[in-house]
Backbone as CSV, one residue per row, in Angstrom:
resi,resn,N_x,N_y,N_z,CA_x,CA_y,CA_z,C_x,C_y,C_z
1,MET,-67.661,1.906,-72.069,-66.369,1.857,-72.673,-66.147,0.467,-73.236
2,SER,-65.672,0.480,-74.457,-65.454,-0.792,-75.107,-64.142,-1.383,-74.616
3,LYS,-63.956,-2.627,-74.972,-62.783,-3.350,-74.540,-61.537,-2.685,-75.117
4,SER,-61.511,-2.274,-76.374,-60.338,-1.649,-76.957,-60.089,-0.285,-76.349
5,THR,-61.110,0.440,-75.952,-60.923,1.741,-75.328,-60.238,1.572,-73.977
6,LYS,-60.629,0.536,-73.257,-60.007,0.270,-71.950,-58.526,-0.060,-72.115
7,ILE,-58.180,-0.838,-73.144,-56.788,-1.226,-73.361,-55.960,-0.004,-73.728
8,ILE,-56.499,0.851,-74.619,-55.784,2.054,-75.041,-55.605,2.982,-73.844
9,ALA,-56.624,3.119,-73.021,-56.531,3.985,-71.856,-55.471,3.461,-70.885
10,ALA,-55.420,2.126,-70.690,-54.433,1.538,-69.786,-53.031,1.744,-70.333
11,LEU,-52.836,1.598,-71.633,-51.527,1.817,-72.230,-51.118,3.280,-72.111
12,GLY,-52.086,4.166,-72.252,-51.792,5.594,-72.111,-51.328,5.931,-70.704
13,VAL,-51.987,5.372,-69.700,-51.593,5.607,-68.310,-50.203,5.029,-68.065
14,ALA,-49.920,3.816,-68.545,-48.617,3.189,-68.360,-47.538,3.992,-69.064
15,ALA,-47.819,4.446,-70.280,-46.833,5.235,-71.013,-46.593,6.558,-70.303
16,GLY,-47.636,7.161,-69.777,-47.489,8.423,-69.043,-46.641,8.252,-67.800
17,LEU,-46.805,7.166,-67.089,-45.994,6.919,-65.887,-44.539,6.675,-66.260
18,GLY,-44.318,5.978,-67.343,-42.954,5.726,-67.782,-42.245,7.004,-68.155
19,VAL,-42.905,7.892,-68.845,-42.331,9.172,-69.235,-42.114,10.021,-67.989
20,ALA,-43.040,9.968,-67.050,-42.909,10.752,-65.834,-41.728,10.266,-64.994
21,ALA,-41.421,8.971,-65.003,-40.320,8.432,-64.227,-38.979,8.693,-64.881
22,LEU,-38.948,8.879,-66.187,-37.704,9.077,-66.906,-36.911,10.278,-66.429
23,PRO,-37.504,11.450,-66.228,-36.688,12.570,-65.777,-36.060,12.327,-64.401
24,PHE,-36.748,11.629,-63.508,-36.165,11.357,-62.201,-34.936,10.454,-62.303
25,GLY,-34.997,9.444,-63.128,-33.847,8.559,-63.327,-32.685,9.302,-63.962
26,ALA,-32.942,10.171,-64.894,-31.895,10.924,-65.561,-31.288,11.946,-64.611
27,PHE,-32.070,12.459,-63.710,-31.582,13.458,-62.765,-30.658,12.819,-61.717
28,ALA,-30.947,11.596,-61.263,-30.171,10.951,-60.220,-28.798,10.507,-60.718
29,LEU,-28.681,10.123,-61.966,-27.412,9.639,-62.489,-27.363,9.889,-63.971
30,GLU,-26.310,10.497,-64.397,-26.162,10.706,-65.833,-25.680,9.410,-66.453
31,ILE,-26.194,9.105,-67.598,-25.846,7.884,-68.297,-24.364,7.939,-68.677
32,GLY,-23.660,6.847,-68.429,-22.262,6.743,-68.833,-21.270,7.307,-67.819
33,THR,-21.669,7.779,-66.651,-20.726,8.285,-65.648,-20.839,7.446,-64.383
34,LYS,-19.723,7.332,-63.702,-19.693,6.626,-62.411,-19.465,7.657,-61.323
35,PRO,-20.138,7.511,-60.221,-19.859,8.441,-59.134,-18.468,8.144,-58.556
36,GLY,-17.670,9.174,-58.217,-16.362,9.002,-57.605,-16.508,8.701,-56.122
37,PRO,-15.438,8.219,-55.479,-15.538,7.942,-54.043,-15.689,9.238,-53.259
38,VAL,-16.468,9.166,-52.235,-16.667,10.299,-51.343,-15.795,10.028,-50.121
39,THR,-14.896,10.945,-49.780,-13.990,10.746,-48.648,-14.118,11.886,-47.662
40,THR,-13.711,11.584,-46.449,-13.610,12.599,-45.418,-12.444,12.210,-44.514
41,ASP,-11.793,13.160,-43.902,-10.679,12.894,-43.005,-11.190,12.721,-41.586
42,VAL,-10.605,11.747,-40.881,-10.900,11.526,-39.472,-9.567,11.600,-38.737
43,GLU,-9.435,12.499,-37.794,-8.207,12.628,-37.021,-8.242,11.634,-35.871
44,LEU,-7.171,10.867,-35.730,-7.064,9.892,-34.643,-6.050,10.378,-33.635
45,GLU,-6.353,10.203,-32.367,-5.429,10.590,-31.311,-5.437,9.516,-30.250
46,VAL,-4.261,9.028,-29.908,-4.112,8.027,-28.853,-3.126,8.585,-27.845
47,THR,-3.506,8.605,-26.585,-2.620,9.056,-25.519,-2.167,7.821,-24.747
48,VAL,-0.860,7.637,-24.643,-0.304,6.498,-23.913,0.284,7.032,-22.611
49,ASN,-0.256,6.572,-21.500,0.257,6.981,-20.192,1.526,6.208,-19.870
50,SER,2.334,6.772,-19.009,3.533,6.056,-18.593,3.130,4.899,-17.682
51,ALA,3.917,3.860,-17.739,3.657,2.676,-16.916,4.996,2.134,-16.440
52,ILE,4.958,1.465,-15.308,6.175,0.846,-14.781,5.794,-0.494,-14.161
53,ALA,6.663,-1.460,-14.325,6.467,-2.778,-13.719,7.769,-3.168,-13.032
54,ILE,7.642,-3.726,-11.846,8.822,-4.183,-11.101,8.541,-5.592,-10.599
55,ALA,9.567,-6.409,-10.674,9.434,-7.790,-10.203,10.720,-8.187,-9.493
56,ALA,10.583,-9.045,-8.512,11.738,-9.598,-7.793,11.819,-11.084,-8.118
57,ASP,13.021,-11.588,-8.286,13.176,-12.999,-8.634,12.807,-13.932,-7.479
58,ALA,12.761,-13.400,-6.267,12.375,-14.201,-5.099,11.541,-13.334,-4.162
59,ALA,10.506,-13.907,-3.607,9.654,-13.164,-2.676,10.285,-13.055,-1.293
60,LYS,11.312,-13.871,-1.030,11.932,-13.872,0.295,13.403,-14.236,0.184
61,VAL,14.223,-13.531,0.937,15.632,-13.918,1.098,15.708,-14.492,2.508
62,SER,15.966,-15.773,2.612,15.914,-16.465,3.897,17.262,-17.113,4.213
63,LYS,17.724,-16.909,5.437,18.994,-17.490,5.893,18.785,-18.129,7.260
64,THR,19.438,-19.241,7.489,19.468,-19.868,8.806,20.893,-19.696,9.318
65,MET,21.024,-19.049,10.477,22.356,-18.697,10.975,22.532,-19.127,12.427
66,THR,23.743,-19.177,12.867,24.080,-19.424,14.269,24.571,-18.101,14.860
67,PRO,24.682,-18.006,16.189,25.244,-16.784,16.773,26.672,-16.547,16.268
68,ASN,27.075,-15.283,16.250,28.421,-14.865,15.862,28.779,-15.310,14.430
69,ALA,27.833,-15.082,13.499,28.039,-15.524,12.112,27.724,-14.387,11.142
70,ALA,28.124,-14.601,9.889,27.820,-13.638,8.820,27.362,-14.409,7.590
71,ASP,26.413,-13.856,6.888,25.914,-14.487,5.663,25.264,-13.394,4.810
72,SER,25.000,-13.721,3.573,24.330,-12.749,2.701,23.440,-13.479,1.710
73,GLY,22.533,-12.730,1.127,21.642,-13.245,0.098,21.366,-12.137,-0.897
74,THR,20.913,-12.496,-2.060,20.645,-11.492,-3.088,19.235,-11.635,-3.636
75,SER,18.775,-10.574,-4.222,17.559,-10.626,-5.015,17.789,-9.751,-6.245
76,THR,17.271,-10.206,-7.361,17.386,-9.445,-8.597,16.055,-8.755,-8.845
77,LEU,16.120,-7.443,-8.952,14.929,-6.638,-9.201,14.923,-6.271,-10.679
78,THR,13.807,-6.510,-11.352,13.688,-6.248,-12.787,12.649,-5.170,-13.010
79,VAL,13.039,-4.119,-13.743,12.159,-2.981,-13.992,11.959,-2.807,-15.490
80,SER,10.711,-2.540,-15.863,10.368,-2.158,-17.236,9.491,-0.922,-17.170
81,THR,9.782,0.073,-18.014,8.960,1.274,-18.065,8.999,1.867,-19.466
82,ASN,7.924,2.542,-19.829,7.896,3.258,-21.102,8.094,4.760,-20.878
83,ASP,8.349,5.150,-19.649,8.507,6.565,-19.309,9.812,7.096,-19.896
84,THR,9.728,8.197,-20.611,10.918,8.771,-21.252,11.900,9.352,-20.241
85,ASP,11.454,9.569,-18.993,12.349,10.071,-17.957,13.058,8.947,-17.201
86,GLY,12.751,7.693,-17.505,13.370,6.575,-16.815,12.691,6.289,-15.488
87,TYR,13.463,5.866,-14.494,12.898,5.521,-13.188,13.958,5.653,-12.102
88,THR,13.492,5.673,-10.857,14.363,5.620,-9.690,13.919,4.439,-8.849
89,LEU,14.838,3.553,-8.543,14.555,2.376,-7.740,15.048,2.625,-6.323
90,SER,14.148,2.512,-5.339,14.495,2.734,-3.930,13.995,1.572,-3.090
91,VAL,14.619,1.385,-1.930,14.150,0.403,-0.949,13.956,1.118,0.380
92,SER,13.028,0.600,1.170,12.817,1.180,2.500,12.325,0.100,3.441
93,GLY,12.437,0.377,4.720,12.001,-0.593,5.712,12.374,-0.154,7.106
94,ALA,12.211,-1.054,8.055,12.480,-0.754,9.459,13.979,-0.676,9.736
95,ALA,14.316,0.016,10.790,15.718,0.174,11.176,16.290,-1.082,11.812
96,ALA,15.441,-2.027,12.189,15.946,-3.250,12.815,15.053,-4.426,12.451
97,LEU,15.656,-5.589,12.367,14.909,-6.832,12.201,14.603,-7.331,13.601
98,THR,13.335,-7.536,13.883,12.941,-7.933,15.241,12.241,-9.282,15.216
99,PRO,12.321,-10.018,16.309,11.673,-11.329,16.351,10.148,-11.194,16.305
100,ALA,9.510,-12.176,15.680,8.046,-12.195,15.613,7.452,-12.257,17.023
101,SER,8.088,-13.000,17.916,7.700,-13.018,19.329,9.003,-12.955,20.133
102,ALA,8.991,-12.152,21.161,10.213,-11.934,21.945,10.625,-13.217,22.654
103,PRO,11.825,-13.706,22.375,12.276,-14.912,23.076,12.646,-14.584,24.525
104,ALA,12.583,-15.575,25.362,12.971,-15.385,26.759,14.492,-15.359,26.852
105,GLY,15.021,-14.642,27.813,16.468,-14.613,28.010,17.023,-13.212,27.916
106,ASN,18.321,-13.105,28.146,18.972,-11.805,28.197,19.862,-11.506,26.993
107,GLY,19.816,-12.316,25.961,20.693,-12.106,24.810,20.149,-11.038,23.858
108,THR,20.860,-10.851,22.739,20.454,-9.888,21.724,19.235,-10.431,20.982
109,LYS,18.169,-9.631,20.944,16.913,-10.087,20.355,16.691,-9.581,18.943
110,GLU,17.297,-8.500,18.571,17.074,-7.966,17.237,18.385,-7.888,16.474
111,ILE,18.265,-7.654,15.183,19.437,-7.418,14.336,19.274,-5.998,13.811
112,ALA,20.134,-5.094,14.275,20.017,-3.670,13.950,20.487,-3.395,12.523
113,PHE,19.981,-2.321,11.963,20.366,-1.927,10.611,21.663,-1.127,10.641
114,ALA,22.524,-1.356,9.660,23.797,-0.631,9.556,23.923,-0.038,8.153
115,THR,24.541,1.123,8.057,24.769,1.748,6.747,26.216,1.576,6.293
116,ALA,26.935,0.677,6.943,28.331,0.399,6.593,28.521,-1.114,6.589
117,ALA,29.706,-1.539,6.286,30.012,-2.973,6.261,29.750,-3.588,7.642
118,VAL,29.344,-4.838,7.644,29.072,-5.548,8.895,29.971,-6.775,8.976
119,SER,30.271,-7.187,10.218,31.154,-8.339,10.450,30.514,-9.288,11.439
120,GLU,31.026,-10.506,11.464,30.544,-11.499,12.427,30.543,-10.894,13.823
121,GLY,29.511,-11.197,14.581,29.417,-10.720,15.953,28.767,-9.354,16.081
122,ASP,28.582,-8.622,14.967,27.965,-7.278,15.031,26.489,-7.319,15.390
123,GLY,25.795,-8.347,14.957,24.344,-8.384,15.169,23.663,-7.289,14.361
124,LYS,24.116,-7.082,13.130,23.571,-6.026,12.276,23.329,-6.561,10.869
125,TRP,22.581,-5.802,10.119,22.335,-6.155,8.721,22.377,-4.891,7.876
126,ASN,22.585,-5.073,6.569,22.567,-3.928,5.659,22.151,-4.362,4.262
127,ILE,21.985,-3.379,3.423,21.684,-3.619,2.007,22.788,-2.954,1.212
128,SER,23.301,-3.666,0.228,24.317,-3.058,-0.626,23.966,-3.263,-2.094
129,TYR,24.403,-2.301,-2.874,24.233,-2.355,-4.322,25.475,-1.738,-4.947
130,ASP,26.084,-2.456,-5.841,27.237,-1.951,-6.581,28.344,-1.462,-5.642
131,GLY,28.560,-2.198,-4.533,29.628,-1.864,-3.596,29.299,-0.744,-2.621
132,LYS,28.085,-0.182,-2.682,27.689,0.907,-1.770,26.668,0.379,-0.773
133,PHE,26.802,0.821,0.468,25.842,0.439,1.492,24.730,1.483,1.539
134,LEU,23.510,1.005,1.649,22.339,1.885,1.568,21.678,2.058,2.915
135,ASP,21.068,3.207,3.114,20.299,3.469,4.323,18.831,3.193,4.022
136,ALA,18.450,1.944,4.123,17.086,1.547,3.780,16.056,2.080,4.764
137,ALA,16.478,2.456,5.949,15.532,2.972,6.941,14.936,4.308,6.496
138,THR,15.632,5.033,5.653,15.118,6.337,5.196,14.676,6.302,3.736
139,GLY,14.617,5.140,3.119,14.186,5.041,1.736,15.315,5.325,0.767
140,ALA,16.324,4.501,0.785,17.534,4.725,-0.006,17.310,4.463,-1.489
141,THR,17.909,5.318,-2.295,17.885,5.119,-3.736,18.917,4.063,-4.093
142,VAL,18.465,3.035,-4.766,19.362,1.966,-5.202,19.940,2.324,-6.561
143,LYS,19.073,2.789,-7.456,19.518,3.034,-8.819,18.641,4.095,-9.465
144,GLU,19.266,4.984,-10.213,18.530,5.957,-11.018,18.846,5.688,-12.479
145,TYR,17.807,5.453,-13.250,17.952,5.206,-14.683,17.226,6.344,-15.387
146,THR,17.956,7.249,-15.988,17.345,8.466,-16.529,17.507,8.610,-18.036
147,THR,17.838,7.539,-18.712,18.053,7.652,-20.153,16.843,7.226,-20.979
148,GLY,15.674,7.149,-20.386,14.458,6.868,-21.145,13.836,5.531,-20.814
149,ALA,12.946,5.119,-21.701,12.228,3.866,-21.519,13.201,2.696,-21.519
150,VAL,12.836,1.650,-20.781,13.710,0.480,-20.660,12.838,-0.752,-20.447
151,GLU,13.338,-1.877,-20.907,12.622,-3.126,-20.704,13.549,-4.137,-20.053
152,ASP,13.066,-4.754,-18.987,13.798,-5.807,-18.266,15.182,-5.372,-17.798
153,ASP,15.264,-4.202,-17.162,16.520,-3.713,-16.592,16.707,-4.380,-15.233
154,GLU,17.774,-5.145,-15.079,17.990,-5.916,-13.861,18.981,-5.240,-12.924
155,THR,18.655,-5.276,-11.627,19.513,-4.736,-10.582,19.604,-5.784,-9.477
156,GLU,20.825,-6.193,-9.146,20.995,-7.165,-8.072,21.308,-6.429,-6.772
157,VAL,20.521,-6.705,-5.762,20.680,-6.100,-4.446,21.140,-7.197,-3.483
158,THR,22.124,-6.869,-2.648,22.655,-7.842,-1.693,22.221,-7.461,-0.279
159,TYR,21.768,-8.451,0.467,21.372,-8.276,1.872,22.422,-9.005,2.715
160,ASN,23.134,-8.259,3.550,24.198,-8.817,4.393,23.684,-8.930,5.825
161,PHE,23.857,-10.108,6.427,23.373,-10.351,7.782,24.526,-10.797,8.675
162,THR,24.543,-10.322,9.920,25.461,-10.847,10.924,24.675,-11.037,12.209
163,THR,25.095,-11.985,12.988,24.459,-12.216,14.279,25.467,-11.914,15.382
164,ALA,24.931,-11.504,16.523,25.778,-11.214,17.684,26.183,-12.531,18.350
165,ALA,27.235,-12.469,19.152,27.693,-13.676,19.850,26.614,-14.205,20.790
166,ASP,25.770,-13.295,21.338,24.705,-13.719,22.251,23.319,-13.636,21.596
167,GLN,23.272,-13.790,20.274,22.007,-13.679,19.529,21.021,-14.733,20.016
168,MET,19.804,-14.288,20.326,18.760,-15.200,20.796,18.203,-16.014,19.631
169,GLU,17.755,-17.209,19.946,17.143,-18.082,18.954,15.763,-17.547,18.567
170,GLY,15.379,-17.759,17.336,14.040,-17.380,16.878,14.065,-16.892,15.438
171,ILE,12.893,-16.679,14.887,12.773,-16.174,13.525,12.746,-14.656,13.591
172,ILE,13.706,-14.058,12.965,13.804,-12.595,12.932,13.548,-12.179,11.491
173,ALA,12.498,-11.387,11.272,12.127,-11.090,9.890,11.601,-9.673,9.742
174,GLU,11.720,-9.169,8.534,11.176,-7.865,8.177,10.778,-7.936,6.726
175,ASP,9.569,-7.476,6.426,9.145,-7.408,5.029,9.821,-6.214,4.391
176,ARG,10.335,-6.392,3.211,10.969,-5.299,2.457,9.986,-4.821,1.408
177,TYR,9.817,-3.552,1.317,8.928,-2.987,0.309,9.736,-2.141,-0.648
178,LEU,9.493,-2.310,-1.916,10.198,-1.555,-2.941,9.310,-0.451,-3.442
């Protein structure tokens, strides 16, 4: 094969490949048109569970008293919830405040729980909210909020303490659970 025959043969092969590739290019995209956007719908679903948060402005209500005395302290309870049914706030605890260690002697050692007003010398304590005395020994409802979700709803609870005339010395305490 001469040199010119080789060149012509190579050009023929190149031209044949170019013609063979042309239909594929024309098939993939028509000249002068743009492909439109391809879309699909995706459904999104988010489920939000109800949540509630409660906080007390003080971890402890502490009083130092003498026998035959009366005193009180408060705590503000703050509730936030996204629940559409609202919330019920309750308190519960022991029926009596008792000393951590029994003091020696014959005087009054505990401060009993009362569901009514207390006075000096009673040796009793109670919880009140909005002028009502609560029975915390059975899990008293302090407040029912049923109008839906709420943020930072504050409720002030009052703890009233009295000591008996023969109240024994010592630390008398009870943890309150909400």
